[in-house]
N, C-alpha and C positions, 0 to 999 in steps of 0.2 A: 082796159084796165092794165096798168103797168105791172109787170112781174118782177120789177127791181133790177132788171138787166138792161144794159144799153145795147139794143139790137140794131144792127146795120149790116150792109153788105161788106163783108170782110174777106180779102183773099186768104187762102190757106197759109201762105208764108207769113202773113201778119198774125194769124191766129197762133202759129208756132212761136213767133217772136213774143207775143203777149204772154204766152205761157212761160217762156224763159224769163221775161222781165218780172212776172209775178213771183217767180221763185228766186229772184235776186241776182240773176245773171246780168252783168253790166257790159261785158265785152265778149265778142265772138271773133276768134281767129280763123281765117279762111283763105282759100285760094280761088282764083277766078274759074268760072265755068258757066256755060250758058244755061244749064239746067238748074242752077242754084240761085239764079238772079232773084226769083220771087222771095226767097228767104232773106237775102241781103236787103231788099227793099223793105221787107217787113220789119227787120231789125232797125233800120234807119228811121222808119216811121214811129217805132216804139221807143226811140231814144237809146237803143243799145248800140254801142260802138262796134263798128266792123273794121277789123284790121286785115288788110290783104297782104299775103305773102306770095312768094313765087311758086311754091308747090305745096302739096297736101302734107307731106311729111314735116316740112318746116312749120306749117300752121298748127299741127298737132303737138309738136315739140314746144311751141310757144305757149299753147294752152296748158300743157303739163307744167311748164316753168311758172306760169301765172298761179297755178294751184299751189305749187310748192312754196312760193314766196309769200302769198297772201293767206294761205290756209283755207281759202274758199274753193269752189269748184271751177276748174278751167273748162272752157267750151270751145270746140272747134267744129266747123261746118264745111263739108266737102261735097264735091259733085259726084255724079253717079259713076258706077262701074269702076274703071281704072282709078278714078279719084279716091274712092273708098279704099281700094287696095293699096294705093300709094300712102295713105294715112296710117296703115297698120303698124309700120315700125315705131311711130310715135305712140300708138296705143300700147304696144307691147312694152315700150320703155316705161310708160307711166304705170303699167301693171306691176312690173318688177320693182319699181320705186315706191309702190303703194301711194300713188298720187291720184286724187279724185278728179276725174276728167270725163266730160260728156262729149262724145263724138256724134254729130248729126250727119248722116250720109243720105244723099238723095238717091232715089231708085226710080227706074222707069215705072210707069203705071202697071199695077198688078195684073191688069187684063192682058198685058203683053209678055208676062213672065214666061221665060223658057221658049219664046217664039223667035228668038234671034233679033229682037229689036235693038236699036242703037244703045250701046253702053249697058246692055243687059248682061252683066258680068258676074255679079256677086249679090248674094242676099245676106241673111243674118249669120249664116254658118261660119264664115271666116272671122268676122269681128267677135263672134261669141266665144271663140277660143281664147281671146285675150281679155274679155270683159266679165264683169260681175253680173251684168244684166244686158240683154239684147232683145229688142222687140221692134215691131213695125207699127207706125201710127196709121191705123187703117182708115180713119176719117177725122175730120176736124173736130167733131164732137168729143173725141177721146184724146185730143192733144194735151189738154191740161193734165189729165190723169197720167198719161204716159211720161210726160216731161217730169212731173212730180215723182213718179215711181223710179225713173231712171236716176234722178238726182239723189233720192233717198238711198238707192243702192250704192252710189258712189261713196257714201259716208257710213254705211251700216257695217259694223265690225271692222274688218280690215279695209282701209280706204283703197279705192281703185277706180278704174274707168267703167263707164257704161256706154252703150251704143243704141241709138234710135235711127231706124230706117224711115225715111219720109218719101213715099211714092209720089210721083209727079201728079197723079190725079188728086192727091191731097194738097200738095203744095200750090197747084194752080187753080184749085176750086175757088169759086166765089159764091158765098152763100150768106144767108141771114144768120149771123152767129153772135151769140152773147159774148160780150167782153169777159174774158176769164176772171172769175172772182175766186180768190184763194184766201181763206181765213188764216190768221196767224198760226193756228194750231196745225194747219195743213202744210205750212212751209217746210221744205226739206231741212232737216237739222241733224247734226251729229247726235246719235243716240247717247244715252248715258254711258260714260266711259266704263268699259269693263274693268272691274277691280278684282284683284286676287283675294281669296279667302283669308280671314284673319290668322288662321293657323299657319298657312303657307307663308304669310308675311312675317309672322313671329319666328318661324324656323330660319328664314333667311337672315333676319336681324340677329338671331343668336349666332348663326354661322359667322357673320361679319364681325360681331363683337369679339368673338374668341379667336378669330383668324390672326395668325402672326405675319403672314405675307400675302395679304389680299391684293387683288387688282381688279379694276372694272373697265370694260371695253364698251364705250358709248357709241352706238350705231345711229343710223339716220332717224329712227323713231324718236330719239330724244328731241330732235327739232320738229318733226312732223306732228308730234303730239304736244309740242310747245312745253316740254318738260325740262327746260334748261335750269330753272331755279331749283327744282327738286333734285336734279342731278348734282348741281353745285353744292347744295346743302348737305347731301349725303356724303360726298367725297371729303368735304372739309370737316364735317362733324366727326367722321370716323377715321380721318387721316388716311385715305385710300388713294393710291396712285391711279390716275385715269388716262386712258388712251382713247382717241376718237377716230371715227370713220365717217366718210361721206358728209351728209348734211349736218352731222353732229359736230363737225370741225368748227372751232370757234366757241364751243361751250365754255371752255376755259381759255383765257387769253395767253399769248406767249409769255413765258416767264413766270406764270403762276406756279406756286410750289407743288401743286398737285397735277400739273399738266406735264405728261411725258409723251415722247414720240419715238426716239431712236432706240430705246431699251425694250421695245415690245417683245421681241423674241426671247430676250433674257427673262423678262417678267413671266411670260407664258411657261417657260421651262422650269422656273423656280418658285412660282406662287403656290400657296396651299389652297386658296379660294379664289376663283375667277368668276365674276358676274358679267354676263354678256347681255347687253340691252339691244334687242332688235336684230341687227345684222348678224351674219354668220362669218366672223373674221377668219375661220379656219378653212374657208373655201378658196378655190382658185379664182383669180390668179394671185390675189394679194396674200392668200393664206397658205400657199404651198410651203410646207415645212413649219407651219405655225401651230402645230398640234400642241396642246398643253402637256406639261409633264405628268407622269403617271400618278404622282402624289396629289395632284390638284383636284379639288371638288369644283365642278363647273356647273353654274346655274344660269339658265337663259331666261330673260324676260321678253315675252313676245305676245303681241295681240292678234297676230294673223292665225286663224284656225288651221290653215293649210300647212303652217310651219310648226305649230305646237306639236311636239312628239316626233318631229322629223329628225331631231338631233339627239335622240335618247342614248346613242352610242357615246356621246360626249358627257351628258349629264341631264338632270331633270329640267323641264321648262315650266315657268310660271306664266299662265295665261292671264294677260291683263294689260291695261294701258300703261305705258312706260312711266308717265308722270304720276299716275295714281299709285303705282307700285313703289316707285322710288320714294315718294313722299311718305307713304305708309311705313316703309322700312325704316326711314330716318326717324319717324316718330316713335316706332316701336323700340328703336335702339337708344333713344334719347335718355340721358341720365344713367345709362348702363355701361358706358364705355370704360369706366374705371381708368386704369393706367394702360389699357390696351392700345389706345391711340398713341400714347407716348412711346410704348414699346416698339411701335412700327417705325419710329424715327430711323433706326438702323436699317430697316428694309428700304425706306425711301432714300437714304444715303447711298445704299448699295446700288439702287437703280440710277441715281444721279451719276455715280461713278461710271456705270455702263453707258449712260448718255454721253458723258464727256469723252470716253474712249471712242465711241462711234463717231462723234463729231470731229474729233481730231484726226481720225482716219480719213474722213471725207474732206477735211479742210483744203488739201491741195487741189481737189477738183472744184471746190467752191470758188477758189481764187485763181483758177487756171487762166493763163494768158494765151492758151493755145488757139491757133486758127486752123481749120474751122473751130468754132466756139464749142467748148464742152457744155453739154446740156445742163450740168449742175451749176456752172457759172451763170448761165442764163436764168435759171430758177432762183439762184441766190440774189441776183440783181432785181428780179421781180419782187421777191419777198421784201427786200430793203425799200422798194418803191411804195409798198402798200401803206395806206393810212387807216385810221379807225373806221372810216366810211367806205373803204374799198370792198366791193362785193366781187368775189373771185369766181370765175367760170372756167372749167377745163373741158376740152373736147379733143379726144384722140385716144391713142392706145398707149404705147410706151411712155411718151412724154407726159401724158396725164397721170400715169401711175407714178412716175418719178416725181411729179410736182407735189404729190401728197407727202413726200418725205421732206420737202424743203419749204414750200410755200405755206404760210400760216395765216389764215384769216384772223382778224383782230377781235371779232365780235360774233355772237350767235346769229345764225341765219344769213351769213355772208359767204357761203360756199355752195356752188351748184356744179354737179357733175352728172354724167349720164345715169349713174346708179348701177345696180347689179347687172343690167343688160349690157352695159358697155357700148351702147349704140353710138357710132360715129355720126357727126352732123348736127348734134344738139346745140353747138356753140352759138351761132348767129341767132337762131330763134330764141335761145335762152337770154341772150343779150337784149333782144327786143322786149321780151316780157319783163325782164328785170328793170330796164330803164323806164318802162311805162308804169310798172307797179310801184317802183321806188325811185322816182326822178331825183330825189335828194342824194342818192348814192352814186359814187364813182364806180363804174364797172370796168374791171380788168379781166380780159379773156385771153386764155392761152389755147392755141390750136396746134394740132399736128397738121402738116400740110395735106395729108391724105384726108383727114376728117373735114377740113375746111372745104374741100372740093364737093362735099355732098350737098350742102345747103349754102354755099358761099355766095350765090347770086343774090341772096337776101341782104347782103351788105348794101345793095341799092335801096332796099326798104328802109334800112337804118338812116341812110342819107336823106331819103325822101321825107321821113318822119322827123328828121333832125334829132336823132338820138345818139349823142356823142359817147364814145367809149374808147378805151385803150386796148387794142388787140395786138397780140404777139403771135406770129407764126413760127413755130420751131421747125425750120425747113431743113430736113435731111434728104430731100429729093427722093422720098420713098414712101409708099403706102405698105403697111405691114413690115415685117423685118427687112431692113436694107440688105442689099447684096453684100456678102462678105466671103472671102475665100475659104475661111475655116469651116463654113457650112457644107462645102462641097463633099458629096458622098455620105454625109451624115444621115443616117436613116433613109438612105436612098434619095435624098433631096439634092438636086443639082445646085451649083452656085448660081446666084442671081435670081432665085425663085421668089424674091421679096417684092415684086411689083414696083420696079423703079419708076419714078416720075421724072420730069424733064427740068426740074429747077425753075419753076415758073416765077416770074417777078411779081410777087404778091403786093409789093409796094406800088408798082405800076397799076395793078388791078384796082387797088384802093383809090388811087388818084383818078383813074379812068371813070370811076363811078361817082366822083365828087367828094371823096373823103381825103384823109391825110395818109400818106404812105412814105415809108423810109426804109432803105436797105441798110442792114447792120452786119458788118463783117468782122469788126474788131471788138473784143469783149469790153474794152474801155469805153466804147461808144453806146453800150446798152442803156446805162442809166441816163445819160443826156438825151438819148432818143426817146425813152419813156417820158421824160419831162416835156420834151417838145410835143409829143403826141397829146399829152394832157393839156398843154397850153393851146393846142390848135382848136379845141372846142368842137372837133368833128369826129365822126366815126373814123377810126384809124387802124392801120395794119402795119406793123413793123416786121419786115422779112428778115429774120435772124437765121443765118446759115449755121447750122450745128453739125458737129462731127458725127457722121453716121456710124462710125466704128468705135466711138468712145464707150468705155465700159462703165455702166452705172450700176453700183452694187445692188444686187437683187433683181435687176432688170438688164441683163446684158444687151447692149446695142439697142436699148429702148424697146425691147420686146418683153413678152411675159413668159418666155421659155426658160424659166429659172431651172 
């Protein structure tokens, strides 16, 4: 008698793969390792794409980027022991960025646990410190349950990563196993979005309706919750100036009358009501000195339980999904704005004047003909080069922070950066995930030379998979702060403590691996070189030598020691 299941001899790796496929996972980012081969084979047999990168950190970063771009769960699989440890920077980055990511880590058979067997290095404890859920798949019979539970955890409440340990005795087992059957009701899904209470929504709507000098700071949750339309409706209907951070950049296009950038400090110092969506813009490094004025009422919208209440020294926090709250506030304020929105015209004009002043002060640097190249000239050329379809990726320290002041994505969802963790090395894996998830988009990536060195060998992966992009290396021949004489003796720090690099020829590196490479030393050559990289149709790196001692306002010498 049939029990309705298709029973056959199935290796454990294929059982895990079937469980992933049943939950909608279509691609697994991974790195090579002898102990993980069974899972790779199972994924191939089940039609799940397996993308091999050069190391585990890169694989996890790629899975993180896949999640951010698509809004689905990213999945990475790594080998035992040091493989799992090497993946942890990517897991920590995804955690801080509230990115749903499932990490699968192979482990030695539990019978050898603690006995010094090969690669018996870590169990659940280390990944658990960065994840929302961490467990071991004890046998194939529980694989579907554990995969489903881990994926649900990624999306429950605050999005974030989960970890599943797969011991070798499970991965290599061959047994009569039922093909996993998962009903539609059992598929992992984002729970109903948390909504703020009507009273809270009404109070915020009243506050904004009557505000004379409001401002709204849109953080990454605007994009991760796909709240772009709600945010735009709110700022336009109430005539509120908006500033963006991280993944929210591009919510409003450049030139939009409600899109402001350079007057942020002025707005924070003079606004009477400030609404902060998601991120904490008063935190270091970007926020040093960005505390709001004492007269400002600050309201934060945040769906992460661990953050709600953590900023009560600044103002109250509304717990809820960004899109739901913004849409509800706009609805509650509808028809009640009276002449309030019109009265704010003077406030917006005041901010535009502050923007013009800041831009004019920066203009000599944007047009500088100095050699080595001023970093602001480089960023200005990149910004001019972008199109509506350009997806921007930044990877690095000071140059990445500088880029936020100059480079403007043209559309929502067209900006990727490490997020609050500031992890170096995300760039190349992010490019890979972006080009695979959005092949119709042009990807433009900016690297610090130190950051590129972390995962740069996966440039070969981009060549192998034929994933063209335009890459720019801001080459100041230094990792961390570059050496400069004026640092000598300051706080006991000797001159030259900034980890100097050797001025590697990154253009040669790109050509060696089969891509397009070009060295740029004259600022007039930046634009033509970018266009040649675009026309090459290959993965590319432009080695642009920038001045390590140039002063960038807010970030001296491309560091965050403001």
